[in-house]
N, C-alpha and C positions, 0 to 999 in steps of 0.2 A: 303534602307536607306531613312529616312524621307525627304521628299520634303518640308514640311512646314519650315524646318530650313533655307532653301534658301531664303524664304521670309525675314527672319531676317538679311541675308547676304547682300541682295540688298536694304533693307529698314531699316538699323540699327539705333538704338537710340544712342549707344556708340560704338566708334571705338578706338582700340588701335593699335599703329604703333610701332612695335618692330624693332629697329635699326634706330630710329628717330634721326635726327641731324639737325643742322642748321648752314649755312655758309660753308659747305663742299659739294662737288659734289658727293653725294652718293645717293643710291636708297632711303634710309629712308628720306633724305632731300627732295627728289623730291615728294615722296608720300605726306609728311606732307604739302608741299607747295601746291600741286594740291588739297588736301583736304580742306585747308583753302581758297585758291583763288576760288575754285569752289562754295563756299558757303554753305558747308554742315552745316545744322543747329543743328545737335546733338552734343554730347560730343566727344571730341578727346583727347586721352590720350597718349602722347609720352612715349615710354619706351626705355631707354638706360641704359646700365650698369653703366654710370657715372651719372645717373640721381640723385644719392644721394649727389653728390659733388655740392658745391656752384656755380661753374662756368658753370655747366650744369644743374641747378635746373630748368630751364625754357627753353622750345624750342618753338620759334615763339610765345612767350607770354603765353604759356601754361605749367602748372606744369608737370615736367618730373618724371618718376618713374624707380627704378632700375630693376624691374621685373614686369611681369604681375600680379603676385600674391600680389604685394604691392599696387595695385590700390584700392583694398578694395570694389569693386563693380563688378556686372556682366557686361561682355562686350558681345556685340552681334558679332562684327566682329573684327578679328585680322589680320592685315596686317603685314606680316613677310618680313623684308628687311635686316635681319641679315646674317652673314656669314653662308654658307651652313652647316658646321659642327655643328652649334648650333641648327639647325632647329628641329631634333627630340626632344631636350629638351624643346624647346619652345612650340612645339605642345602638349607636355605633360602638361605643364602649361596652355595651352588653355582649356584642359579638366578639370583641377583643378578648374578653375574659371567659368566652365560651359558656355564657349562661344559657340555660335551656329556654328561658323565655322572660317576659316582663309583662306586667300589668300596669297600663298607663291610666292613671287617674287624673292627669293633668287636663284642664279646660283652658279656653281662652281663644282658640282659632276662631276667626270669623268664617263661618261656613260659606264656601265658594270664593273666598278671597284668594289672590295670587299666592300669598304666604301659606295659606291653608293647603291649597293644592300642592305646592312645592314640597312642604313638610310630609304630607301624606304619601307622596310618591317616593320620597327619600326613605321613610320608615318601611314602606312596603318592599322597596328595593332590597334593603338590608335583610328583611325577613326571608325574602325569596332566595337571595344568594346564599344565606348562612343556615337556613332552617331554624332561625331563631323564632320562637312563637310569640305572638303579640296579642294580649287582650286589651281591648280599648282602641283609641283613647276615649276619654270622657266616660270612663267606666266608674261604677261605684266601688268595684273591687271584686274579690273572690274569697270564698269561705270553704274550708274543708274540715268538718267537725271532727273526723277520725284523726286528723293530724293536730287538732287544736290550732288550726291555722285560720286567722282573721285578718287578711290583707285587704281590708276594706274601710270604707268610711262610716260603716254602721257600727255603733258601739258594742252591741251585744252579740256574743257567739251563742247561736241557738243550741237547743238540745240535739244530741245525736239521733239520727233516724235514717230511714231509708229512701227518703224523698229528696230528689234533686231538683232544684229551681233554677232555670236560665232566663234571664230577662234582658231585653234590649234597652229598657228604661231603668235607670237608677231609681227614680222615684217609686215606680211600681215595686221594684225589688225591695226598697226599704220599707214599703207599706206591708208587703207580705211578711217580712221578717218581724215587724212589729206585731202584726196579728199572730203570727206563730208563737210568740212569747205568751200572749194571753191565753191561746188555746191549747198551749203545750204540745205544739206540733214540732216533731223533730226533723231535722234535715241531715243529709250526707253532704251536699254540696249546695253552695249558692254562688252564682256566677252572673256578674253584670257585664254584658258584652260590649256596650258602648257602641262606637262607631264601626267596629268589626273590620278593621284594616286587614286582619289576618284570621284569628280564631273566630269561627262563626257557629251557627246552629248546627250544621252538619258535623262539624269537628266535635262539638260537645256531645252530640248524640252518640257518635262513634265511640268517644272515650267513656262516657257514663254507661253505655250499653255494655262495655266490657268489664265494668267495675262490680265486683260481687257484692259490694256493700250498698249498691243502689237498687232499689226495688221498682221505682217508677220516676217519670220525668215530667215536670210541669214547666211550660214556657209561656212567656209573654212576648209576642211578636209583632213588630211594627213592619218590618220587611225583610226579605231573604236575600241572600247573595249566594252564588254558585248553587243554583237551584237543582242541578243535576245531582251533585254530591249529597245535598239535603235529602233528596228523595231516595237515593241509594241507601243513605245511613238510616232514614227513618223506616224504610221498608225492611231492613235488616233487623232493627232493634224492636220495633213495635210488636214483633211476634212473640217476644219473650218478656217485655216490660211495657206497661201502659204508658203512652205519651199523650199528655193533655196540652192543648194549645189555646191560648186567647190570641186571636189575631186582631188587631186594632185596624181601624179605618175601614170598617165594613161598608160604610155609606159612599165611599169614593166611586165615582162613576168611571170604570176603566175603559169604557167604550164609547165615549162621547162623540168622537169623530168616525165611529165605525159606519161603513157604508152599507152593510147587509144586516138582514135579520139576525144572522148568527152573531156578527159583531156586537150588535146592541144587546142581544140576550146573554152572551157570554162575557160579562163584565169582570173586572179584577177580583172581586170577592167570590163571585161564583168559581172562578178558576181556582183560587186558594181552597175553597170548599172541596172541589173535586181532587186537588192534589193531595189535601190531608186524608181524604177518604182512601185514595189509591195507596197512600203510605201507612194506612192503619192508625192514623192520629185521630183521637177524639177531639173535636173542636168545641169550645165553650164560647159563649158570646158576651157575657158581662163580667165585670170585675167580682161581683158577689159570687157568680157561679165558679170563677176560678178559686176564689177563697174556699168555697164549699168543697170543691173537688180536691183541692190541696189536703183539706181536713180528712176527707174520707179515705184518700190515698195513704195518708200518713199512719193509718190504723191497722195496717196489714189486712185490709179488706179485700177479697177477690170474689167478685160475683160471677158465677158460671152459669146462671140461668135466671129467668124472669120470675121464678116462683117466690114471690114476696108475700109474707104473712104479716098483717098489720094488727098490732095489739094495742088497745086503747081502753082508757077507762071513761070515755065520753063519745057518744055517737057522732057529734059534729066533726071533731078532728079525724075520725075514721072515714067519713064521707069526703073530707077535703082531701085526704091521702088518695082515696080511690079515684076522685075526679083528676087529680094530678097524674096518676098512672094512665088515666084514660086519655089524657092529652098527648101521651106518647103511644097510644095505641094498645095499651096493655090493661090487664085487670088484676086485681089481687088473686093470688092462686086459689083455685077451687079446692076446698079441703075435702079429703077422702072421707067416707063413712067411718072408717076406724078412728080417724083423727077426731071427728066430731063426737063419736062416742067416748073417747078418752078425755076430751073437754067437758063433755057432760058431768063426768066425775068430779070435776074440780071448780066448776062455775055454777052460779045460781041457775035455777030452773028457767028463769025467764031471759037468759042471755040470748043473742040473736041468731045463734047457730049458723054462722056464716063468717066470711072473711071480708071486711075487717072484723076483728073479734072484739066486741064491745063487752068488757068485764063489769060494766056498771060503775056508778060514781062512787061506791064504797069499797073499791078494789083495794085489798091489803097487799102489803109486800109479799105474803105468803101466796096470795092468789096469783100475783105476777110470776112468782117463782114456779109454781105448779104449771101454769100455762106455757111459759118459755120452755120448761123441761118437756112438756108434751109436744110442742112444735119442733123442738130440736131433734125429736125422734121421727117426725113425720117425713116420708120419702118425698112427698110433693113439695115440701117447703125447702127452698134453697137460701133464703135470707129473711131476717126478721127486722122489721121496724117497729120499735117499742115506744109509745108515746104516753105522755101524761099531761092531762089538763088540770089546772089548779081546782080542788075541790076541799070543802070544809072537812070532810071526813077522811082525806087521804094525806098521809105524810110524804111529801115528795122526796125529801132526803132519805128517809128509810127505804123507799122504793128504789132510789138511785144506788144505795149501798148493796141492795139485794141484787140488782142487775150487775153491778160491778163485780160482785163475788161470783156470780153464776156465769157470766158470759163466756168465759174461757174454759168452761168445762166441757163445751161441744164445739165442733168445727165450723158451725155455720156463722157467717158474718152477721153482726148485729149493728144496726144504727139506731139512734134514738132522737126523739123530738120532744123536748121539755117546753111546753107552752107557758106563756106568762112573762112577767118582768122580773122585778127585783126578787120577788119570792121564789122564782125558779132558779136564781143564779147558783145557789149552793148545790142544788141537784145536778146542774150541768158541771159545775167544777169537780164533783165526785166522779161523774161519768168521763170527763176529760182526763182525769189523773188515771183512771182505769183504762184509758186507751180506746174509749168508745167514741166514734165520731158522733157529735150532738149538735142538733139544729134547733132553732127556736120556732120553726113553722113546719107543718107537714109538707108543704109544696117544696121547700128547700131540701129537706131530707130525701124526698122522692126523686128530685132532679139530680142530687148528687148519686143517688143509687143509679139511676138511669145512665149517668155518664160512664160509670164502670161497667154496667151491663152492655152498653153501646160498644165499649172496647171489646169485651169478650165476643159479642156478635160479629164485629168488624173483623176479628182475627178468624172466626169461624167462616166468614165469607171469603177472606183471603186464602183459606185452606180448602175451599171447595174444589172439586176435581172435574175438569171439563170432560165431556164425553169424547169417545173416539170418533165421532161423526164429523168433527172439526177437521176436515181434510185441508191440506195445503192449497190455497186459492191460486189460480192462474191469472196472471195479468200481462199486458204488454206495455212495459215502461218505455219501449223505444217509440211507439206511436204517441204515448202520453207525452214524452219529452219533446217531441216535434211540435205539438200544440202549445205547450208551455213556452217553448223558445219563441214561437211566433208571437205569442201574446206579450212576451217581454219586450219586443222591439216596437209595440204600440206605445203612444204617449201616455195612455191611462193604465195600461196593464190589465184592462178588463176584457174578457172574452165576450163574444157574441153568443147567442143562445146555441147556435149550430156548433160553434166551436167548443163550448162547454159540454154539450151532449157528446160530441166526439171524444173528449177527453175522458168523461164518465164511462163511455162504452169501452174504452181501451182497458179499463179496470173492471169490466164485467158488471157494471151497474146498469140494470135495465132502464132504458129511456124510451120515451114515446117517440114514434117516427115523426120527424120534423122536416119539412121541405121549405125551401127558400124562394121567395118571388120578389122580383125588383120592379114589377109593373102589374097593373090591374089584369091585363091579359094573361100574364103568366100565373097570377094568383087564381083567376077563374079556372084555368086549365088544371092546375095542381089540385084544387079543391074537388074537381070532377074525379081525378085519379084517386085521391084519398077516400072520397065518399062523404056525403053530408050526413050530419052537420059537422062543421069544422070550427076550430078556434084560431083566431088571427092575432099574432103579436108583433108589435114594433121591433124592428132589428137595428140596434145602435149600441155601440159599445160605450157611448157617452150618456146613455140613459140607463141607470141601474135599476130603478123601480118603475117598471113599464106602466103600472096602474096609475101612478101619480100624474101621468101625462096623457091619460086616456089611450094608452098603448095596448090594451087587451080588449078584444070582442070575442064573445062566446056565442055558440048556438047559431052560427050562420048557416042557413039551410038551403040557400039557392045561390046560383050564379049571380044574380043581381045583387043579392045581399053581400057577396063577397066583393064585387066590384065597387059598390057604394062604400063598403067598409074600408077597402084599401085607400080610397081617396079621402074619405073623412078622417081616418086615422093619420095619414101623413100630414094633413092639414092641422089637426089638433096637436100633434107633436112638434110641428114647426113653430106653432104659436107658443106652446108651454115651454120648449127648449129650443130657442131659435139658433143657438150656436152649435147644437148637436148635429153630428153627421148621421144621416139616416140612410141605411144600406138596403132598405126593403122591409118585407115582412116575413115572418115565419108562420107556416100553416101546419096545423096538427089535427088529428082526429079528436073529436069532442068525446070526453068521457062523461057519460051522463050518470047521475046518482051514485057517485063513489060512496063506499061505506064510511071511509075516513080519509082525512088529509093530514099528512105528517110533515114535519120539517126535520131535515138532517143537514148538518153542515160541519165545518171546521173553520177554526180561526187561529192565526199565528199570534200567541201571547208572547210579549217581549221578554218575559222572565221564564215561563215554563215550557215554551215552545207550542207546537199545535195542541189544541183541545178540540174534542169531538162533542157535538150537540145533537140532542134528539128531543122531539117533543111534538106537540100538536101544532099542526101547520095551517096554512091558508093565510088570508089578509088579517086575520085576528090573532096571529102567532104572537106578536108582541104585547098585545092587550091581555090575552089569556095567561101568558107567561107560563104555561105548562111545559117545563123543559128540564132536562137533566144533562149534566156535562160530565165527561170523562177524559182521561188523559190517554193517548195511545202509547204503545201498540194495544189493540184489543184482540181478544180470542173470543170464542162464542160465549163462553161463560161470562166474561166481562161485558160483551155486548148485551147479553140478556139482563144482567144487573143494571146497565144504563137505562134500558127500556123500562124496567120495573120501578125506576125513580120517578116515573111520571103517572099522571091520572089516566092519560090516554091508553096506557098499556092495558087498563082493565078492560077497555072496550075492544082491544085488539085480541084479548083472550076469549072474547064472546060475552056479550053483555046483553041481558034481557032478551033472548031469543036471537040476537045477531050471531051469525056464524063466525067463529074465529078466523082471524086472518093467519096468514103463513108467516108466523113470528120467526121461524128459522130463516126464511129468505130475507126478512127485514134485518135480523141480526147479521146476516152475511153481507148485506149492503153496508152496515156500519163497518164491519171488518175491512171491506174493500175501501172504504173512504179512509179508514185508519191506514192502510198500507199505502194509499195514494200520497197522503201528507207525510207519511214516513219516508217515502222515496223522494219526494219533491219539497224540499224547504222553501221554494219559491212561491208556494201557494199561501198568500196571505189570508184570503178569506174564501170560503166555498159555502154557497147555499144551494140545497135542493128544497124548494118550496113552490108548490106542494109536491110530495110524493104521495100519490093518490093510491088508495087501497081499493081495488075493484075486484069482486069475486074472490076476496081474500089475498089477491096477489098484488104486490107493490110495483109501482111504475113512476119513474122521475118525469114529471111533467114541465117543470121549469127549473132552471139552474142559472146561478150567478157565480162567476169565478173571477177573482182578482189575483194577479201574480205581481210579485216584486222582486228586483235583483237582490241577491244575498251572497255574502261571502262564506255563509256556513255550508258545510258539507254534510250530506245525509250519512249516518243518522245522528250526527253530533248536535243537531238542533233539538233532540228530543229530551225530556227530563227523565224518562224511564227508557232504559236501553232495550231495543227490539231483538228479536230472534237473530243471532249472527250467522246468517246463511254463508258468509265467507269461509266458514270452517267445515263446510260439507265436503266430503271427499269419497273415493270409493277404494275398496281393498280387495284384491284377488287372492283367494286362498285355495290350495289344491283340494282340500277336503270338502270346503263348502261352496266353493265358487265365489261370486261377487257378494261383498258386504257393503252396505252403505254406512258410512261414518258420518254422523251428524250431531249437533248439539241437542240435548234433551229439550223437550217442549212439555208444557203443562199437560197436554192430552196424552202423554205417554204413561200416565199412571197405571192404566190397565196392563200395558205391555210390561211395566216394571214389576207389577204383581205377579205376572205370568213367569218372568225371569227368576223371582224369589222362589217359586214353587219348584224349580229345577235344582235348587240347592240342597245338598246333603246337610245334616246337622253340623258336621265338621266344617263345611265351607261357611256356613252362617256364623259359627264361632269364630273362625279366622277373620271374618269381615267385621263382625259387630262385638267381638270380645265377650259375648255373652250368648247363652241359648235364647232363641226367639223363634216362635212357631209361626207368627204371622206379622205382616206390616201393617200398622194402623193408618187410618186416613191422614192423620197429621203427618206421619212419616212420609207417606207417599207424596203428600203436598210438598214437604221439605225437600225431597230428592227429585222433583220434577218442576216446581215453580222456582226457576233459577233467576238470581240476579245476575245477568250476564256481565255486570260491572265488576262483580266480586268473586265470581265462580266460573270455572271451565268445567263443564260436564258433557262428555262426549259418550254417545251410544253407538255400538256396533249393530246394524240392522241387518237381518237376513230375511229376504222375501221370497216366499214360496207360493206361487199361484195367487198373487196379489194379497197374500196375508203376511203382515209384518211380525217379526219376532225379534226381541232384544236378546242378544246372546252375551252381551258384556257391556259394562260401563265403567268409566274411569272419570275421575273428577279431581280437581285442584281448587281449594277454597282458600281464599285469602283469610289471614288471621286479623285480629282487631287492630293491630299496628299498620294494617293495609300495606305491608311489605312482604313479609314472610307468608307461606302458604302451607297447607297440609293436603296430602293426596290420599286417595283410596281407589282400589280397583275391585271390581266384581265380575267375575266371569261364571256363567252357569256350567254346572258340573258336565254336561255333555260335550261341552267345547273347550275343556281344559287341554293344555299342551299344544295348542295350535299357533300360538304367538299373538293372539288377539289382544291379551291384556298388555303385553309389552308394546305393541303397536299403538293402542289407545293412549297409554301413559306417556309414551314418547311424543306423541302428537300434542298432548296437553302440556308437556314440558316446553315444547317448541312455542306454543301459544303464549304460555306464561312468560317465557324469556322475551318474546316480542313486546309484551305488555308491560315489561319493566318489573316483573316480580323479583324480589330479592333471593329467597331461597324456598326449597320445597323439602319437607320433612314428613315422615310417617312412622307409626309404631307397628312392628310386625311380630307376631308370636314366634318363638324359637322353632316350633314344630312346622311352621309354615314355610317349608323348604322351597316351594315353588316361587313364593313372593320374594324370598331372599335372593334366589337366583336371578329373578327378574332385576332386582335392585343392583346387583353386580353388573348385569349386562348393561344397565343404563347409567353406569358410573357413579351410583350413590355411594357415599361413605357410610359404613355400617358400624355402629357402636353398640355395646352391650355384650351378653353372653347367654350361652344356653342355660347356665345356672340361674340367671336372673329371670329367665322366662320370656324376655322381650328384647328385641333389637330396634335401635333407632336408625332409620334410613334418612340421610340428609344429602340434599344436592345444592350447592351454591351456584345460582344461575348467573351471577355477575362474573364468574371466572371460567365455569366449565361450558363446554358446548358439545352437545351429543348430536351426531349427524341426524339429519331428518331421514325418515324412513323412505326407502325408494319403492316400496310396494304400493303406496297410495297414489291415486290420481285424483285430479279436481272433480267434483260432482258435475 
């Protein structure tokens, strides 16, 4: 759906209010009053079915109309406050007058009723057919302070600011706005989404992310729709603007009916946690925390490091702040000797000479000023928490005024904690007016600081660069597909152990040798071949947890033990599960004294698609609950971060004399599981438990896999788009021989840096429009960590003696309207003039056209004759002049068609 229409909703020139009234306590009267009192400068058209009557011809001094179609001009935004039964017809009129969109405040549908479902389907159909954007129904409304727009049921237009708030709940939104008035928090936008028939959180993130007036986004979320679009939008915007979310319903059990350990461990809330982390969203867990984060975000605070200095006039609050930091695994920054010497000059001789900095109970405003000045100059200090506890000898208001006057003189963020009750209110008011985030306890101040620090750390993690050692894994999807198809034809969809092992082996996952016996004689013979001791396991697709029915026997060391074990195991299983079909037993060599037992698995979440689980395994997996979850696809870096989210990873790294495990191989198994569930949406649940680590090497000892039929096609079941291997091809050039054309991967950062080193200063200037001597880590991450939903980035790879070299790159990036796109081309100087750039860009254009992009454009410097010639060759329209110094190249993909290159062949 077009994002640009949202611009007309939040910055409208003309607004119609359907259900408008005057003198009666109705939603229509409230919306009219709030629009007028808020100072909206555009045209307002009250619409009421009595508008043709003389008594209702004017509402609040404005001419009223009996219907939208009677207005006689185009309206940007329609606020609908009419009875719910009339909403579908009104929405139809909105499309007739070519409105950009509507906010539906109406309530009254009985959720789940036939009338409710029919009305929703009608409204959604109109929206999809016409492009009309719908906010609501059951929405509190929308506010844009820059436009003085208050099309909501809340009476007060908040102060202007750079914080946008998006809420699914109108009540939570109203509470936030009321709190903001008291704390003098400014907003750029407020949006109550209501039932989200059309506009949802992903749409709002896309729109707010492109608005230069928005500095950060805070959300109250109850549930999401269009999860793939949400993830794509959030991953794009969170890198440039903090996104903070309170997700309600954390205690709901999302895996009550789960049949495997993975299913029970990967509940709904854990999946949301993993999704937010992958998207770069900071999650808060309480309403109070959401308030506090909104407060600190509104104050232009950006925390780039953990170096927090705590300034206090009492020891107790300083200890409380240090303890709160410790709960997050941090400590107050260690002050340098130079900083301590500078503080010695301004503090009493008996100060504590550490951080927290206790200035003692008689601290004066001047002492505060001197300490803050000193800390603002200290390199190790990246943020200040300034606290004041009520003391007889301290004038809290005077201290607050001193801080308010001083805090903007340096660039380091400041937060404050003014302890106490009524006596501290005036000091808090002074600090609030000065734009300093102020809290009544040290713990709340530290928590708010940590939320912003978590955002900066999360972005750093998203921008980490994987090593080149992450080679493309080799798998056999044909064999895997055979075993999955066979399991789909069984009543339960559950694989037996030997079938599950065969599937895992097809994807290169190391599994323990397993032999199947259907009689005691066969079991004894196989045990002799395997070698004693052995493990015996019941074989039945109707028994998922073998231990529950006595279906596992370990350390069988003789033929007699195997024969007796076979008979007794089948007898126990028959008693415990009389209706289960028993297919025999599985025999495996006994792994004695493993260093560690792990669990790995995957579960198909109904909303986010497959999720990957890793943690401590064995029969205590659910009890210990040491696990972490991530969304596929995974690379080596993401797999490593998943492992680091568990306590057992400390053991794998080598703990108290224990030799470290082969973490690289464990990470590769996670990547292979990720690839398996990416390729096969039929996999509903997958457990490898335990995955034993012996002599540092991992080995899958037991596996459970459940498959279910699905209409989804890979990779559309994922919430994060995987590497698009379908765009790989090969190009033959007379000068170089064969080039491999493929999408860029995160592991290509090193190769891209090598390409940059081949560029002359002129080539750098042509591409980046400015001189640049090196590419930063952030730039390398930006150019290699591709959102394949929104960007096409192709590299030309030349392979010489197994060494890869990128010789050129072309990319097409969707703009914020999600329709138009911008292109760029970069070819290393040694390979100019070979046609590589034209081929790469032509291929990108073909892909963009197939994916429904509207147009492609780019700016080219006048002296860049080679790029201009390429543009003419590819039928771009060229505007501008050499006099202006730049040319705009634009190609309309909806009308033009450039023949596909005949040089390339599929990979």
